[in-house]
N, C-alpha and C positions, 0 to 999 in steps of 0.2 A: 407562763414559757407558751410559746406560739404550738399552736399542732399545726404544719404547713409541715411542707418537704422540702427540702432541696438538694439540686444534686450537682457538685463541683464537678467539671472535669477537664482533665489535661492525663490525656494518655502517655505522653514522653517526657518521663522525669531524670534529671537530672543533677538534681542536686545543687541546684542555682538560687540566688536569688528572687524569680520568682517563686520557687518551689515553695520558699522561705517567710515569700508573704504570702500563701498560700495555705501553710502550715497552720498561721497567726489567724487567717481572715478566719478558716474552717473552724478552728481552733472557739474560737468567740463567737461562732455561730451556735456551735452546737451547746453556750452554753443559755440560747435565748430561744430556738428552735429547737420543735423536736424532734424530728427525722433528718440528719443531716448528714449526707451520704456521698462518698466522693469517689468517682471511677477513673482506675489508670493503670497502665500494662502491668507494668513490675510492682514488687512486692517489697524490693530496696526498702521504702521510706515512710510504712504502713506504720510505725512506732513514733513517729515524728506529731498522731494524728490522736488527742485524746477524745471521747466521746462522736466518735464521725465514722460511721460504717462503711466500710473500704469494699469497694469491690474490684476484684481483678479477676482476670480470666484464670478459670479453672487451670489449663495448663500453662505451663511454665515456659513451656516454647516459642509465642509470642514475641516475648521482650525481645529475644536475640536477635526477632528481622530488625526490619527499616521503622525508621518513623511512620512514615505514611504507614505501612504496615498493621502498625500500635495502633494509629487514627482509625484506618478501617474497623480493625475488632472492637474496640472500644467505643466507634460509633452505634455497631449490630450493641453489643450489650446497653448503652445508653437507649436506643429503641424500646429496648424488653422492658426495663426500667419506667419510660416514660407511659409505658401500656402496662401497668402495670395499676392496680387500684385508686391510688395514691396517686393527684395528677402533680406533678411536680414544676420547682421553678429550678428553669437552668442554669447555670451560673459558670462561663466556660474564661478558664486560664488558657487557651491552647483551640487549634482548630478550629477558631472561632467563625470561618464563616460556612464551611460544613455543618455547626452546631445552630449555626443562623439559619440557612435552609431547610435543615432537620426539624427543628424546631416549630417553624414556620407552619411546612407540613402538615406534622403533629397539633396543631394549635397549640402548642406550649407555650407561655415568658419565658424569654432569653434575656440572661445581659453577661457581657462579653466584657477582659476588661484584657485592654491589649499593652503588651509589655515592653516592648521597643520600639524605635522610631520610625515611620512610614519611606524614610530617607534608607532604608538598613532591608526594604523587600523588593517582591519585583516589580524591574518595569515593566513586563510586559504588559502593553494594550488592553491585550482580551480580560486579561486576569484581574484588571485595576477597574476595568467596568464590570466583570465581576461583584469585586468585594463592594464597588460603589452600590450597585441596587441590594448587592444582601445588608451589610452595614447601615442603610434606613428600614429595613425588617426589625432589627433588635429592637430589645421594648428600651434598651439602655445599654449605653458602652459608657467602659469607662477608662481613663490613661489617667498618668503617673505622675507628668508634671505638666505646666504652663504652656509650654513651647510644643508642647506635644498635642495640646487641646489644638493649638493655632496650626499646626500640619495638618491634623486630623481633619480639618473643616479648611483648609487650603485644598487637601487632595483631592476629599471623596465628598466637599458640600453636607460632609454630618455633625450634627452637633453631641461635644461629645463630656464628659462630667469630669473636672481634673481631683482625681483623688490619690493624699500623695502616699506612698508606704510608712507606715508604722512604724514605729523607729522605737525599736527595747530597750532602753537606754540601760533600765536597769539589768538586765540579760547580761547586756553588754558591756558592762562595767564587772559585772563578778563573774561572768568568764575567763575576763583579760586577767585575773590574778592567778589562773594556771601559770606555773613554769611551764616552759619548752624543754624539750630535752634535742637540744641540738644548736652542738659548738659553734658552727659552721655562722649561726648569728648571735654570738655573745661579746665580738671583737668590738669592744668598748670605743679602740682606737679607728676603723674604718666606719666610715659614712653608709648606715644600713639602709638600704631600699626593699622593699616590699611593693608584690605586683601580688593581685590574689582574680582570678579569672576564668574561664571554661579554656583550652585552649582550642578556638576555634579563630576564624579569618577576623570575626568583629571584634576579636579584642585586642586583635594588632600586635602580639608577641612580637614580632622580626621590629617594628620599628623602634618599642623599648628595646632587645637586643644592640639593632646598630644601632644606638645613644652610647649604649654601655661600652659599645667599642671603640666610640667617637672621646668617652669618657676615659678610657684606660690608653688610649695612642698620642690622641690629643693635648688633654688634660691633664693626663699622668693623677688622674684621680684615686687617695686611694678608698676605694667602697668595695661593695658586698649588699650584689640584688637573692632576694629571695622572690621565686616565682611558685605559686597556692595554685592550681587544680587539676584538672582531670581533659582529655578531649581528643579527637583526633588527628589534632596537630600537636602532639607531643614529642612525635620523631623528629618532626623539622625543627617545632624550638630548638630539642636537644644536637640535633643536627649542624645547627647554628651555631652552639658555644663551642661547639668542639674545633668547628674547623675555624674558629675566629679565636683559639687559645684563651677562651673565657672561662673553663672551667676552678679556675681560682676564685673570680670575681662572682659567679651568678650560679647556682643552686635550683635548681628545679623538684620540687615533693608535691605527691598527690592530696586529693582532697583531704581536709579536715573536716571534719564537726562544726570543731570550736576552731575556729579560723582568727579570734580576738588574742587569743597569748602573744601571738605572732605579731601581730598589730601592734600590742602594747610595748614590745621592745625595736619598732624600728625607728628610726629617725623622718622618716619622709615616705608619704604612701603615693603611686604613679601609677593614673590610671591610661593605658592608650586609646582604648578603644575607637575603631569607628564612627560605632551609633550606638547609644543605649536606650533606655527607655526616663527610668532616675536610679540611676546604681550607688545600691543598697553600701556596697565595700566605699563608696566613698564617706555616706552618712556616721556609717563606724568607726572612720579611721577619725573622724573629725569629734565624734564622741569620746573618743581618747585620746585628743586634742594633739594628735600627728596632724604633720605640714602633707598638703594634699599639693601635687600637680598633675592636671588632668589634660587630656587633650579635649577642647571646644569642640566635642563633635557632636551631632545632633542625636537625640535633647537628655535635661537633667544638670551635666557637670556643670554649666553655666550658670545654670539657675542653683543649685546649691551654691556653688561656692559666690553668688550674689555679684556675677562679672567680673571676676577678678579682688572681689577686695575680699573673701575669705581664702585666697591659697592663689596658686597662679593655673593659667590654664598655656597651651602649646599649641603651635598649627595642628591638627590632624594629619598625622601622616608623617609630620616631618621629623629623622630623628637627630637632626639639628639643630632643632628650635629647642627639641626636649633636653639635649644636653645641655646649652643656654639656661634654660630656667636653672636645670638642678645644681651649676655652677655659681647661678646667681645666690642659688637657696643656702649653696652651699655658703659661700661667702657672705652672704648678710642674713645668718641663723637671729640674732638678737632682733634685728630691726623687722626681721619679718615673724616676730611673735606676734603682733598686735591681729595678724592673719589670721592667726589660730585663734585666738580668742574670740575675733568677728563670725566666722564662721560656727563656733560654738552655742555661744552667745543668741543666733539664729537660728538653732535647731526647733523651737518652737513650733515651727511650721509643719512639721513633722510628727508630733506627738505623739506618745502611744495610742490613748485614750481615745483623742477628738479623732482621726482619721478610724479608728475603727467603727465606731459610733455613724459617719458619715456613709460605712458602707454599710451597716445594718438598715439604715434610713432610707436608699436607696433600699436595700431589698422588702422590706418592711413596707412601703408604698407600691409594691407591685403583689404581693401578697392577697 
């Protein structure tokens, strides 16, 4: 075990795919590095870490404030930890630019992991200039798709290292065997569609719901859609369902620690995002041999689905194109099974142990 100190930094956690990768990487590092610490504003997800020292603000009041406020509180905690006796290496999963500036001022090495395509970032010229200057100071920047790597190079003229998300197929398969207690999603006579994602503009649930309206009114398709997640757009999503008489077809339920048991019950998994990084939900659906239809958004889906060889891609933001793709799948299920097999057989790129090893090698080189 290496006698070094590493601090993972993610002030604001919501329980999505980024957090899932954080748990996996931090827990793996804790088996190899003596001092693994994690700074975050909330205690909600502490139980997901094993042998990792969690550092939260003493008062829980901070967790109820906005994201930026959580950043500031946790950055002060980071300063305190950096100035402690043992000098750390910082691994930022969030607030990357702030962390880079802080670490360079305090003469500490920093690795950042960017989680979503720069196409979804600010278009402000001044901020982009600051980003560009800051990213060049980082000791290493990790991205999670090859397309992401190209975008980063083009926009910021910065070299990054692509390491795919470590896919824990054994855990997914094991948890998928649990039974669900939701009669709505057990009707074998209907096409069962599933979407999992935070209720934010990025995930573009309205395009998904508009396509459901088309399926119901134009194509008269017998279907049900289950949406799993949580976030600020929940009321907007539910209001659309109510106004368009989709209550018998669409159901929204909250965040689930084990989403795999729901994925195992669906016929079709749909991702409607405007931008991504490398969406875990697609990898998990493919692991369970489910057919995938995804927006062709930057970045990740096209790469995961091998330019459509492993599923169907629709034009981002187009409810009409999505509806057509769902109908095409419904009418050609047997013919399209080969795409499921192709996608599954190309999951080796995301191998759990291989990609964890790549993460550790990056860190070990900087100690």
